[in-house]
N, C-alpha and C positions, 0 to 999 in steps of 0.2 A: 257857856255850855261846851261840853267836850266833843271834839270831832272823832267819830268812830270809824273812819276809813283807815285801811292799812292793817298790818299784822302786829301782834304783840311780840315782845322779845322772846317769850317762851315758844311761840309758834315757829319763829324763825330758827331757833336753836334746835327744835325737834326735827325740822326739815333738814338742817345741816347734818345732824347726827345720822339720820336715815340715809342721806346721800353718801355719807362717809362709809357706813356699814355696807351698803350695796356696792360701792366702788371697790372696797376691800375684797369682797367676795368675787367680783368680776375679775379683778387683777390676778387673784390666786388661780382662778379657773383658766384664765388666758395663759398663764405660765405653764400649767399642766397640759393644755391643748397644744401649745407650741412644742413642748418637749416630746409629746407623743408623735407629733408631726415629723420631727427630726428622726425619731426611732423608725417610723414607717419609711422615711426616705432612705435610711441606711439598709433596712431589710430589703427594700425593692432593688437597691443597687447591688446587693449581694446576690439576690436571686437572678438578676440580669447577667451578672458576670458568670454565675454558675451555668446559665444557659449558653453563654458564649463559650465557656470552657468545653461543654459537651459538643458544640458545633465544631470547635477547633479540633477536638479529638477525632471526630468523625472524618475530618479531612487529613489529619497528620498522624494519627495513631499514637499521639503523645499529648499530654495536657500542657498548656502554655505556662511558662514560669513567671510571667509578669503581665500586667494589664496592657502594656504597650503592644504585646503580641496579638491581642484580641482586637480585630478591626471593628470600629463602630461603637465602642463602649462609651456611653455617656454617664459618668458617675458623679459629675458636678464637684462639689466640695467635700465629698465623702472620701475617706482614706480607705483604700482597699489593699490588702496584702494577699498574695497567693503563695502557698507552700504545698509540700507533699501531704497527702492524707495519711490515714492509718497504715497504709502499706509501706510508707517511707519513700516512695518514688513517684515522680510526676508521670512516669510511664503508665501507672495503673490507677492512681487516685489523686485527689487534690483537696485542699482546705482553703477556704476563702474567709478572711476576717475583715469586717467592715466597721469603721468607727466614724464618728463625727464629734467635734468639740462640744456641740450643744445637745447631743443625744444623751439619754440616761443609760442606754444599753449598748453593748458591743454584740454584733451578730456574727455567727460563724456558720458557714455552710460546709458540710463534710460529705464528699461524694461516696464514701464507704463507711457509714456509721455502724456502730455495733448493733447487733440484732435488737430490735425494739426501740432504738434511739431515733429521733427525728434527724432529717438532713440539716434543717435550719434550727439553730438554737440561739437564744438571746441570753446574755448574762448581764446582771445589774452591775452598775459601777464601771467606770472606765479606768 
């Protein structure tokens, strides 16, 4: 007489295929969530530096030329560059560009955008 305990080969293969499909979906979603997390990190750092620039301007009547001039800026592993805005002079405007090696987007804060344009803009591709 045959022992009927256990699983058949077909049942085991079906479970393995299902686990494989579910793990493939989870891994792709994880990568997407991680990338969006880095994008958010860069955008937050750029906004924080922009706020620091405005505070620096309130005290010195000129915008800071580097992140080192802004006290208390915690940008982590985000790369931030500061340059003159549309006016061409740090006396009147600034542009902050933030990047991260794992982020999908580069974020730019412009203190004097053209009419109708946002201060913070993200561009795809680094």
